[in-house]
HTML snippet that shows the backbone in 3Dmol.js (N, CA, C, O; Angstrom):
<script src="https://3Dmol.org/build/3Dmol-min.js"></script>
<div id="view" style="width:600px;height:400px;position:relative"></div>
<script>
const pdb = `
ATOM      1  N   UNK A   1       0.825  -1.206   0.000  1.00  0.00           N
ATOM      2  CA  UNK A   1       0.000   0.000   0.000  1.00  0.00           C
ATOM      3  C   UNK A   1       0.865   1.264   0.000  1.00  0.00           C
ATOM      4  O   UNK A   1       0.580   2.224  -0.716  1.00  0.00           O
ATOM      5  N   UNK A   2       1.926   1.246   0.817  1.00  0.00           N
ATOM      6  CA  UNK A   2       2.797   2.415   0.913  1.00  0.00           C
ATOM      7  C   UNK A   2       3.389   2.783  -0.441  1.00  0.00           C
ATOM      8  O   UNK A   2       3.478   3.964  -0.776  1.00  0.00           O
ATOM      9  N   UNK A   3       3.793   1.788  -1.220  1.00  0.00           N
ATOM     10  CA  UNK A   3       4.371   2.059  -2.536  1.00  0.00           C
ATOM     11  C   UNK A   3       3.377   2.753  -3.457  1.00  0.00           C
ATOM     12  O   UNK A   3       3.751   3.658  -4.203  1.00  0.00           O
ATOM     13  N   UNK A   4       2.115   2.338  -3.411  1.00  0.00           N
ATOM     14  CA  UNK A   4       1.095   2.953  -4.255  1.00  0.00           C
ATOM     15  C   UNK A   4       0.853   4.401  -3.859  1.00  0.00           C
ATOM     16  O   UNK A   4       0.647   5.255  -4.721  1.00  0.00           O
ATOM     17  N   UNK A   5       0.877   4.682  -2.573  1.00  0.00           N
ATOM     18  CA  UNK A   5       0.703   6.057  -2.112  1.00  0.00           C
ATOM     19  C   UNK A   5       1.871   6.916  -2.580  1.00  0.00           C
ATOM     20  O   UNK A   5       1.673   8.048  -3.023  1.00  0.00           O
ATOM     21  N   UNK A   6       3.080   6.386  -2.484  1.00  0.00           N
ATOM     22  CA  UNK A   6       4.254   7.113  -2.962  1.00  0.00           C
ATOM     23  C   UNK A   6       4.178   7.370  -4.470  1.00  0.00           C
ATOM     24  O   UNK A   6       4.487   8.468  -4.932  1.00  0.00           O
ATOM     25  N   UNK A   7       3.775   6.372  -5.219  1.00  0.00           N
ATOM     26  CA  UNK A   7       3.638   6.522  -6.676  1.00  0.00           C
ATOM     27  C   UNK A   7       2.593   7.582  -6.996  1.00  0.00           C
ATOM     28  O   UNK A   7       2.805   8.422  -7.871  1.00  0.00           O
ATOM     29  N   UNK A   8       1.467   7.548  -6.291  1.00  0.00           N
ATOM     30  CA  UNK A   8       0.403   8.529  -6.513  1.00  0.00           C
ATOM     31  C   UNK A   8       0.902   9.933  -6.159  1.00  0.00           C
ATOM     32  O   UNK A   8       0.560  10.901  -6.839  1.00  0.00           O
ATOM     33  N   UNK A   9       1.697  10.045  -5.113  1.00  0.00           N
ATOM     34  CA  UNK A   9       2.271  11.333  -4.742  1.00  0.00           C
ATOM     35  C   UNK A   9       3.219  11.864  -5.805  1.00  0.00           C
ATOM     36  O   UNK A   9       3.185  13.049  -6.137  1.00  0.00           O
ATOM     37  N   UNK A  10       4.061  10.991  -6.338  1.00  0.00           N
ATOM     38  CA  UNK A  10       4.969  11.407  -7.410  1.00  0.00           C
ATOM     39  C   UNK A  10       4.201  11.772  -8.672  1.00  0.00           C
ATOM     40  O   UNK A  10       4.548  12.730  -9.364  1.00  0.00           O
ATOM     41  N   UNK A  11       3.139  10.991  -8.973  1.00  0.00           N
ATOM     42  CA  UNK A  11       2.282  11.364 -10.109  1.00  0.00           C
ATOM     43  C   UNK A  11       1.740  12.775  -9.893  1.00  0.00           C
ATOM     44  O   UNK A  11       1.730  13.594 -10.812  1.00  0.00           O
ATOM     45  N   UNK A  12       1.290  13.047  -8.672  1.00  0.00           N
ATOM     46  CA  UNK A  12       0.733  14.360  -8.359  1.00  0.00           C
ATOM     47  C   UNK A  12       1.714  15.478  -8.620  1.00  0.00           C
ATOM     48  O   UNK A  12       1.361  16.494  -9.219  1.00  0.00           O
ATOM     49  N   UNK A  13       2.943  15.299  -8.175  1.00  0.00           N
ATOM     50  CA  UNK A  13       3.964  16.332  -8.382  1.00  0.00           C
ATOM     51  C   UNK A  13       4.210  16.564  -9.874  1.00  0.00           C
ATOM     52  O   UNK A  13       4.276  17.706 -10.329  1.00  0.00           O
ATOM     53  N   UNK A  14       4.343  15.492 -10.617  1.00  0.00           N
ATOM     54  CA  UNK A  14       4.580  15.611 -12.062  1.00  0.00           C
ATOM     55  C   UNK A  14       3.371  16.242 -12.757  1.00  0.00           C
ATOM     56  O   UNK A  14       3.534  17.099 -13.626  1.00  0.00           O
ATOM     57  N   UNK A  15       2.175  15.829 -12.385  1.00  0.00           N
ATOM     58  CA  UNK A  15       0.956  16.351 -13.014  1.00  0.00           C
ATOM     59  C   UNK A  15       0.802  17.852 -12.782  1.00  0.00           C
ATOM     60  O   UNK A  15       0.432  18.585 -13.699  1.00  0.00           O
ATOM     61  N   UNK A  16       1.082  18.312 -11.571  1.00  0.00           N
ATOM     62  CA  UNK A  16       0.975  19.746 -11.282  1.00  0.00           C
ATOM     63  C   UNK A  16       1.994  20.530 -12.112  1.00  0.00           C
ATOM     64  O   UNK A  16       1.675  21.594 -12.644  1.00  0.00           O
ATOM     65  N   UNK A  17       3.197  20.016 -12.219  1.00  0.00           N
ATOM     66  CA  UNK A  17       4.217  20.683 -13.033  1.00  0.00           C
ATOM     67  C   UNK A  17       3.807  20.713 -14.501  1.00  0.00           C
ATOM     68  O   UNK A  17       3.956  21.736 -15.169  1.00  0.00           O
ATOM     69  N   UNK A  18       3.295  19.598 -15.000  1.00  0.00           N
ATOM     70  CA  UNK A  18       2.858  19.536 -16.401  1.00  0.00           C
ATOM     71  C   UNK A  18       1.710  20.516 -16.644  1.00  0.00           C
ATOM     72  O   UNK A  18       1.727  21.255 -17.629  1.00  0.00           O
ATOM     73  N   UNK A  19       0.722  20.529 -15.764  1.00  0.00           N
ATOM     74  CA  UNK A  19      -0.418  21.430 -15.936  1.00  0.00           C
ATOM     75  C   UNK A  19       0.026  22.891 -15.907  1.00  0.00           C
ATOM     76  O   UNK A  19      -0.418  23.696 -16.726  1.00  0.00           O
ATOM     77  N   UNK A  20       0.894  23.226 -14.970  1.00  0.00           N
ATOM     78  CA  UNK A  20       1.384  24.602 -14.874  1.00  0.00           C
ATOM     79  C   UNK A  20       2.168  24.985 -16.124  1.00  0.00           C
ATOM     80  O   UNK A  20       2.038  26.105 -16.618  1.00  0.00           O
ATOM     81  N   UNK A  21       2.975  24.070 -16.635  1.00  0.00           N
ATOM     82  CA  UNK A  21       3.738  24.334 -17.853  1.00  0.00           C
ATOM     83  C   UNK A  21       2.803  24.527 -19.042  1.00  0.00           C
ATOM     84  O   UNK A  21       2.994  25.447 -19.838  1.00  0.00           O
ATOM     85  N   UNK A  22       1.797  23.669 -19.168  1.00  0.00           N
ATOM     86  CA  UNK A  22       0.867  23.770 -20.296  1.00  0.00           C
ATOM     87  C   UNK A  22       0.112  25.089 -20.298  1.00  0.00           C
ATOM     88  O   UNK A  22      -0.100  25.681 -21.356  1.00  0.00           O
ATOM     89  N   UNK A  23      -0.294  25.554 -19.128  1.00  0.00           N
ATOM     90  CA  UNK A  23      -1.031  26.816 -19.070  1.00  0.00           C
ATOM     91  C   UNK A  23      -0.089  28.011 -19.206  1.00  0.00           C
ATOM     92  O   UNK A  23      -0.460  29.027 -19.795  1.00  0.00           O
ATOM     93  N   UNK A  24       1.116  27.898 -18.672  1.00  0.00           N
ATOM     94  CA  UNK A  24       2.072  29.011 -18.736  1.00  0.00           C
ATOM     95  C   UNK A  24       2.532  29.308 -20.151  1.00  0.00           C
ATOM     96  O   UNK A  24       2.776  30.462 -20.503  1.00  0.00           O
ATOM     97  N   UNK A  25       2.649  28.266 -20.963  1.00  0.00           N
ATOM     98  CA  UNK A  25       3.090  28.451 -22.337  1.00  0.00           C
ATOM     99  C   UNK A  25       1.934  28.411 -23.335  1.00  0.00           C
ATOM    100  O   UNK A  25       2.141  28.214 -24.532  1.00  0.00           O
ATOM    101  N   UNK A  26       0.718  28.599 -22.828  1.00  0.00           N
ATOM    102  CA  UNK A  26      -0.498  28.737 -23.639  1.00  0.00           C
ATOM    103  C   UNK A  26      -0.819  27.524 -24.505  1.00  0.00           C
ATOM    104  O   UNK A  26      -1.416  27.665 -25.573  1.00  0.00           O
ATOM    105  N   UNK A  27      -0.427  26.335 -24.053  1.00  0.00           N
ATOM    106  CA  UNK A  27      -0.865  25.130 -24.739  1.00  0.00           C
ATOM    107  C   UNK A  27      -2.299  24.800 -24.352  1.00  0.00           C
ATOM    108  O   UNK A  27      -3.034  24.184 -25.124  1.00  0.00           O
ATOM    109  N   UNK A  28      -2.692  25.213 -23.151  1.00  0.00           N
ATOM    110  CA  UNK A  28      -4.065  25.076 -22.671  1.00  0.00           C
ATOM    111  C   UNK A  28      -4.508  26.412 -22.095  1.00  0.00           C
ATOM    112  O   UNK A  28      -3.685  27.220 -21.665  1.00  0.00           O
ATOM    113  N   UNK A  29      -5.815  26.635 -22.092  1.00  0.00           N
ATOM    114  CA  UNK A  29      -6.397  27.814 -21.460  1.00  0.00           C
ATOM    115  C   UNK A  29      -6.967  27.432 -20.106  1.00  0.00           C
ATOM    116  O   UNK A  29      -7.177  26.252 -19.824  1.00  0.00           O
ATOM    117  N   UNK A  30      -7.213  28.421 -19.275  1.00  0.00           N
ATOM    118  CA  UNK A  30      -7.736  28.175 -17.930  1.00  0.00           C
ATOM    119  C   UNK A  30      -9.151  27.590 -17.957  1.00  0.00           C
ATOM    120  O   UNK A  30      -9.594  27.008 -16.966  1.00  0.00           O
ATOM    121  N   UNK A  31      -9.855  27.735 -19.062  1.00  0.00           N
ATOM    122  CA  UNK A  31     -11.199  27.167 -19.161  1.00  0.00           C
ATOM    123  C   UNK A  31     -11.216  25.813 -19.869  1.00  0.00           C
ATOM    124  O   UNK A  31     -12.284  25.303 -20.207  1.00  0.00           O
ATOM    125  N   UNK A  32     -10.060  25.241 -20.089  1.00  0.00           N
ATOM    126  CA  UNK A  32      -9.956  23.934 -20.727  1.00  0.00           C
ATOM    127  C   UNK A  32     -10.108  22.841 -19.671  1.00  0.00           C
ATOM    128  O   UNK A  32      -9.425  22.869 -18.647  1.00  0.00           O
ATOM    129  N   UNK A  33     -10.984  21.896 -19.912  1.00  0.00           N
ATOM    130  CA  UNK A  33     -11.257  20.836 -18.939  1.00  0.00           C
ATOM    131  C   UNK A  33     -10.019  19.986 -18.665  1.00  0.00           C
ATOM    132  O   UNK A  33      -9.844  19.501 -17.548  1.00  0.00           O
ATOM    133  N   UNK A  34      -9.157  19.799 -19.668  1.00  0.00           N
ATOM    134  CA  UNK A  34      -7.960  18.982 -19.472  1.00  0.00           C
ATOM    135  C   UNK A  34      -7.014  19.596 -18.439  1.00  0.00           C
ATOM    136  O   UNK A  34      -6.393  18.886 -17.647  1.00  0.00           O
ATOM    137  N   UNK A  35      -6.918  20.916 -18.461  1.00  0.00           N
ATOM    138  CA  UNK A  35      -6.082  21.589 -17.463  1.00  0.00           C
ATOM    139  C   UNK A  35      -6.583  21.268 -16.056  1.00  0.00           C
ATOM    140  O   UNK A  35      -5.791  20.925 -15.179  1.00  0.00           O
ATOM    141  N   UNK A  36      -7.868  21.375 -15.844  1.00  0.00           N
ATOM    142  CA  UNK A  36      -8.438  21.142 -14.516  1.00  0.00           C
ATOM    143  C   UNK A  36      -8.377  19.666 -14.116  1.00  0.00           C
ATOM    144  O   UNK A  36      -8.217  19.346 -12.938  1.00  0.00           O
ATOM    145  N   UNK A  37      -8.503  18.784 -15.081  1.00  0.00           N
ATOM    146  CA  UNK A  37      -8.366  17.354 -14.778  1.00  0.00           C
ATOM    147  C   UNK A  37      -6.935  17.024 -14.356  1.00  0.00           C
ATOM    148  O   UNK A  37      -6.722  16.271 -13.406  1.00  0.00           O
ATOM    149  N   UNK A  38      -5.961  17.586 -15.059  1.00  0.00           N
ATOM    150  CA  UNK A  38      -4.555  17.308 -14.735  1.00  0.00           C
ATOM    151  C   UNK A  38      -4.182  17.923 -13.395  1.00  0.00           C
ATOM    152  O   UNK A  38      -3.604  17.247 -12.543  1.00  0.00           O
ATOM    153  N   UNK A  39      -4.507  19.198 -13.198  1.00  0.00           N
ATOM    154  CA  UNK A  39      -4.103  19.873 -11.959  1.00  0.00           C
ATOM    155  C   UNK A  39      -4.879  19.317 -10.761  1.00  0.00           C
ATOM    156  O   UNK A  39      -4.336  19.204  -9.662  1.00  0.00           O
ATOM    157  N   UNK A  40      -6.154  18.972 -10.981  1.00  0.00           N
ATOM    158  CA  UNK A  40      -6.957  18.410  -9.890  1.00  0.00           C
ATOM    159  C   UNK A  40      -6.485  17.034  -9.467  1.00  0.00           C
ATOM    160  O   UNK A  40      -6.410  16.736  -8.275  1.00  0.00           O
ATOM    161  N   UNK A  41      -6.167  16.193 -10.442  1.00  0.00           N
ATOM    162  CA  UNK A  41      -5.684  14.856 -10.091  1.00  0.00           C
ATOM    163  C   UNK A  41      -4.288  14.931  -9.480  1.00  0.00           C
ATOM    164  O   UNK A  41      -3.950  14.140  -8.600  1.00  0.00           O
ATOM    165  N   UNK A  42      -3.485  15.875  -9.943  1.00  0.00           N
ATOM    166  CA  UNK A  42      -2.169  16.062  -9.355  1.00  0.00           C
ATOM    167  C   UNK A  42      -2.258  16.528  -7.915  1.00  0.00           C
ATOM    168  O   UNK A  42      -1.552  16.019  -7.043  1.00  0.00           O
ATOM    169  N   UNK A  43      -3.126  17.496  -7.668  1.00  0.00           N
ATOM    170  CA  UNK A  43      -3.324  17.985  -6.298  1.00  0.00           C
ATOM    171  C   UNK A  43      -3.857  16.870  -5.404  1.00  0.00           C
ATOM    172  O   UNK A  43      -3.490  16.782  -4.232  1.00  0.00           O
ATOM    173  N   UNK A  44      -4.714  16.026  -5.949  1.00  0.00           N
ATOM    174  CA  UNK A  44      -5.240  14.896  -5.182  1.00  0.00           C
ATOM    175  C   UNK A  44      -4.110  13.938  -4.792  1.00  0.00           C
ATOM    176  O   UNK A  44      -4.072  13.445  -3.664  1.00  0.00           O
ATOM    177  N   UNK A  45      -3.202  13.679  -5.715  1.00  0.00           N
ATOM    178  CA  UNK A  45      -2.065  12.805  -5.422  1.00  0.00           C
ATOM    179  C   UNK A  45      -1.184  13.365  -4.324  1.00  0.00           C
ATOM    180  O   UNK A  45      -0.773  12.639  -3.419  1.00  0.00           O
ATOM    181  N   UNK A  46      -0.894  14.650  -4.401  1.00  0.00           N
ATOM    182  CA  UNK A  46      -0.079  15.283  -3.364  1.00  0.00           C
ATOM    183  C   UNK A  46      -0.824  15.294  -2.034  1.00  0.00           C
ATOM    184  O   UNK A  46      -0.218  15.093  -0.982  1.00  0.00           O
ATOM    185  N   UNK A  47      -2.128  15.526  -2.076  1.00  0.00           N
ATOM    186  CA  UNK A  47      -2.937  15.533  -0.856  1.00  0.00           C
ATOM    187  C   UNK A  47      -2.899  14.173  -0.166  1.00  0.00           C
ATOM    188  O   UNK A  47      -2.722  14.101   1.050  1.00  0.00           O
ATOM    189  N   UNK A  48      -3.060  13.110  -0.919  1.00  0.00           N
ATOM    190  CA  UNK A  48      -3.077  11.758  -0.345  1.00  0.00           C
ATOM    191  C   UNK A  48      -1.747  11.437   0.330  1.00  0.00           C
ATOM    192  O   UNK A  48      -1.729  10.981   1.473  1.00  0.00           O
ATOM    193  N   UNK A  49      -0.650  11.667  -0.356  1.00  0.00           N
ATOM    194  CA  UNK A  49       0.652  11.353   0.228  1.00  0.00           C
ATOM    195  C   UNK A  49       0.947  12.264   1.419  1.00  0.00           C
ATOM    196  O   UNK A  49       1.604  11.844   2.371  1.00  0.00           O
ATOM    197  N   UNK A  50       0.472  13.496   1.372  1.00  0.00           N
ATOM    198  CA  UNK A  50       0.692  14.415   2.496  1.00  0.00           C
ATOM    199  C   UNK A  50      -0.068  13.971   3.738  1.00  0.00           C
ATOM    200  O   UNK A  50       0.484  13.972   4.839  1.00  0.00           O
ATOM    201  N   UNK A  51      -1.332  13.592   3.567  1.00  0.00           N
ATOM    202  CA  UNK A  51      -2.096  13.077   4.713  1.00  0.00           C
ATOM    203  C   UNK A  51      -1.461  11.796   5.251  1.00  0.00           C
ATOM    204  O   UNK A  51      -1.381  11.600   6.464  1.00  0.00           O
ATOM    205  N   UNK A  52      -1.017  10.937   4.355  1.00  0.00           N
ATOM    206  CA  UNK A  52      -0.395   9.680   4.766  1.00  0.00           C
ATOM    207  C   UNK A  52       0.845   9.931   5.620  1.00  0.00           C
ATOM    208  O   UNK A  52       1.103   9.216   6.589  1.00  0.00           O
ATOM    209  N   UNK A  53       1.605  10.954   5.244  1.00  0.00           N
ATOM    210  CA  UNK A  53       2.839  11.267   5.972  1.00  0.00           C
ATOM    211  C   UNK A  53       2.596  12.258   7.117  1.00  0.00           C
ATOM    212  O   UNK A  53       3.536  12.732   7.756  1.00  0.00           O
ATOM    213  N   UNK A  54       1.312  12.559   7.361  1.00  0.00           N
ATOM    214  CA  UNK A  54       0.917  13.480   8.428  1.00  0.00           C
ATOM    215  C   UNK A  54       1.548  14.869   8.262  1.00  0.00           C
ATOM    216  O   UNK A  54       1.946  15.514   9.232  1.00  0.00           O
ATOM    217  N   UNK A  55       1.623  15.293   7.028  1.00  0.00           N
ATOM    218  CA  UNK A  55       2.101  16.631   6.703  1.00  0.00           C
ATOM    219  C   UNK A  55       0.873  17.441   6.283  1.00  0.00           C
ATOM    220  O   UNK A  55       0.508  17.472   5.107  1.00  0.00           O
ATOM    221  N   UNK A  56       0.257  18.079   7.238  1.00  0.00           N
ATOM    222  CA  UNK A  56      -1.090  18.603   7.042  1.00  0.00           C
ATOM    223  C   UNK A  56      -1.170  19.908   6.243  1.00  0.00           C
ATOM    224  O   UNK A  56      -2.182  20.143   5.583  1.00  0.00           O
ATOM    225  N   UNK A  57      -0.157  20.754   6.277  1.00  0.00           N
ATOM    226  CA  UNK A  57      -0.230  22.002   5.519  1.00  0.00           C
ATOM    227  C   UNK A  57      -0.348  21.749   4.014  1.00  0.00           C
ATOM    228  O   UNK A  57      -1.263  22.282   3.387  1.00  0.00           O
ATOM    229  N   UNK A  58       0.545  20.954   3.410  1.00  0.00           N
ATOM    230  CA  UNK A  58       0.363  20.698   1.977  1.00  0.00           C
ATOM    231  C   UNK A  58      -0.889  19.864   1.693  1.00  0.00           C
ATOM    232  O   UNK A  58      -1.469  19.972   0.613  1.00  0.00           O
ATOM    233  N   UNK A  59      -1.303  19.047   2.639  1.00  0.00           N
ATOM    234  CA  UNK A  59      -2.517  18.255   2.447  1.00  0.00           C
ATOM    235  C   UNK A  59      -3.735  19.164   2.325  1.00  0.00           C
ATOM    236  O   UNK A  59      -4.551  18.993   1.419  1.00  0.00           O
ATOM    237  N   UNK A  60      -3.859  20.125   3.229  1.00  0.00           N
ATOM    238  CA  UNK A  60      -5.006  21.040   3.193  1.00  0.00           C
ATOM    239  C   UNK A  60      -4.938  21.933   1.956  1.00  0.00           C
ATOM    240  O   UNK A  60      -5.953  22.154   1.296  1.00  0.00           O
ATOM    241  N   UNK A  61      -3.762  22.442   1.641  1.00  0.00           N
ATOM    242  CA  UNK A  61      -3.601  23.269   0.447  1.00  0.00           C
ATOM    243  C   UNK A  61      -4.048  22.518  -0.799  1.00  0.00           C
ATOM    244  O   UNK A  61      -4.774  23.067  -1.627  1.00  0.00           O
ATOM    245  N   UNK A  62      -3.623  21.271  -0.938  1.00  0.00           N
ATOM    246  CA  UNK A  62      -3.978  20.501  -2.121  1.00  0.00           C
ATOM    247  C   UNK A  62      -5.411  20.009  -2.091  1.00  0.00           C
ATOM    248  O   UNK A  62      -5.992  19.755  -3.146  1.00  0.00           O
ATOM    249  N   UNK A  63      -5.997  19.868  -0.914  1.00  0.00           N
ATOM    250  CA  UNK A  63      -7.436  19.601  -0.819  1.00  0.00           C
ATOM    251  C   UNK A  63      -8.202  20.767  -1.423  1.00  0.00           C
ATOM    252  O   UNK A  63      -9.157  20.568  -2.173  1.00  0.00           O
ATOM    253  N   UNK A  64      -7.783  21.979  -1.098  1.00  0.00           N
ATOM    254  CA  UNK A  64      -8.444  23.168  -1.653  1.00  0.00           C
ATOM    255  C   UNK A  64      -8.249  23.234  -3.164  1.00  0.00           C
ATOM    256  O   UNK A  64      -9.198  23.514  -3.896  1.00  0.00           O
ATOM    257  N   UNK A  65      -7.032  22.981  -3.638  1.00  0.00           N
ATOM    258  CA  UNK A  65      -6.792  22.956  -5.083  1.00  0.00           C
ATOM    259  C   UNK A  65      -7.675  21.909  -5.776  1.00  0.00           C
ATOM    260  O   UNK A  65      -8.211  22.161  -6.854  1.00  0.00           O
ATOM    261  N   UNK A  66      -7.820  20.750  -5.160  1.00  0.00           N
ATOM    262  CA  UNK A  66      -8.655  19.694  -5.731  1.00  0.00           C
ATOM    263  C   UNK A  66     -10.111  20.138  -5.809  1.00  0.00           C
ATOM    264  O   UNK A  66     -10.775  19.924  -6.823  1.00  0.00           O
ATOM    265  N   UNK A  67     -10.604  20.751  -4.748  1.00  0.00           N
ATOM    266  CA  UNK A  67     -11.995  21.227  -4.738  1.00  0.00           C
ATOM    267  C   UNK A  67     -12.221  22.314  -5.785  1.00  0.00           C
ATOM    268  O   UNK A  67     -13.250  22.323  -6.460  1.00  0.00           O
ATOM    269  N   UNK A  68     -11.268  23.222  -5.920  1.00  0.00           N
ATOM    270  CA  UNK A  68     -11.381  24.259  -6.951  1.00  0.00           C
ATOM    271  C   UNK A  68     -11.431  23.626  -8.339  1.00  0.00           C
ATOM    272  O   UNK A  68     -12.227  24.044  -9.180  1.00  0.00           O
ATOM    273  N   UNK A  69     -10.596  22.629  -8.583  1.00  0.00           N
ATOM    274  CA  UNK A  69     -10.589  21.953  -9.879  1.00  0.00           C
ATOM    275  C   UNK A  69     -11.920  21.248 -10.137  1.00  0.00           C
ATOM    276  O   UNK A  69     -12.439  21.290 -11.252  1.00  0.00           O
ATOM    277  N   UNK A  70     -12.467  20.607  -9.117  1.00  0.00           N
ATOM    278  CA  UNK A  70     -13.765  19.926  -9.277  1.00  0.00           C
ATOM    279  C   UNK A  70     -14.867  20.931  -9.627  1.00  0.00           C
ATOM    280  O   UNK A  70     -15.668  20.686 -10.529  1.00  0.00           O
ATOM    281  N   UNK A  71     -14.907  22.042  -8.925  1.00  0.00           N
ATOM    282  CA  UNK A  71     -15.916  23.072  -9.211  1.00  0.00           C
ATOM    283  C   UNK A  71     -15.733  23.622 -10.635  1.00  0.00           C
ATOM    284  O   UNK A  71     -16.711  23.828 -11.353  1.00  0.00           O
ATOM    285  N   UNK A  72     -14.492  23.854 -11.030  1.00  0.00           N
ATOM    286  CA  UNK A  72     -14.227  24.351 -12.382  1.00  0.00           C
ATOM    287  C   UNK A  72     -14.665  23.332 -13.434  1.00  0.00           C
ATOM    288  O   UNK A  72     -15.235  23.706 -14.459  1.00  0.00           O
ATOM    289  N   UNK A  73     -14.405  22.063 -13.190  1.00  0.00           N
ATOM    290  CA  UNK A  73     -14.830  21.023 -14.138  1.00  0.00           C
ATOM    291  C   UNK A  73     -16.351  20.984 -14.234  1.00  0.00           C
ATOM    292  O   UNK A  73     -16.902  20.886 -15.330  1.00  0.00           O
ATOM    293  N   UNK A  74     -17.024  21.060 -13.100  1.00  0.00           N
ATOM    294  CA  UNK A  74     -18.491  21.062 -13.113  1.00  0.00           C
ATOM    295  C   UNK A  74     -19.044  22.271 -13.873  1.00  0.00           C
ATOM    296  O   UNK A  74     -20.034  22.153 -14.595  1.00  0.00           O
ATOM    297  N   UNK A  75     -18.411  23.418 -13.712  1.00  0.00           N
ATOM    298  CA  UNK A  75     -18.855  24.618 -14.439  1.00  0.00           C
ATOM    299  C   UNK A  75     -18.653  24.447 -15.943  1.00  0.00           C
ATOM    300  O   UNK A  75     -19.484  24.900 -16.730  1.00  0.00           O
ATOM    301  N   UNK A  76     -17.578  23.809 -16.344  1.00  0.00           N
ATOM    302  CA  UNK A  76     -17.320  23.591 -17.767  1.00  0.00           C
ATOM    303  C   UNK A  76     -18.317  22.594 -18.351  1.00  0.00           C
ATOM    304  O   UNK A  76     -18.843  22.797 -19.445  1.00  0.00           O
ATOM    305  N   UNK A  77     -18.570  21.516 -17.610  1.00  0.00           N
ATOM    306  CA  UNK A  77     -19.447  20.452 -18.111  1.00  0.00           C
ATOM    307  C   UNK A  77     -20.913  20.888 -18.116  1.00  0.00           C
ATOM    308  O   UNK A  77     -21.654  20.581 -19.050  1.00  0.00           O
ATOM    309  N   UNK A  78     -21.320  21.593 -17.086  1.00  0.00           N
ATOM    310  CA  UNK A  78     -22.738  21.977 -16.977  1.00  0.00           C
ATOM    311  C   UNK A  78     -22.863  23.438 -17.269  1.00  0.00           C
ATOM    312  O   UNK A  78     -23.967  23.981 -17.236  1.00  0.00           O
TER     313      UNK A  78
END
`;
const viewer = $3Dmol.createViewer("view");
viewer.addModel(pdb, "pdb");
viewer.setStyle({}, {cartoon: {color: "spectrum"}});
viewer.zoomTo();
viewer.render();
</script>
């Protein structure tokens, strides 16, 4: 189980970097669903590993990022 949490955490870090790079260089726009899916899933990965390691500040920060991404996705879809 620990290995999967670590892998998910590393995925999260890479996903956030990829999403930030894509938006920074205008490959995606802020209203693009793919941006929110990538950044939201990345934040979720970091949140999970942070809670697992009892590092609550990044866990709460990434919980908020995940919730923002979910709301943005819902606004795009509906």
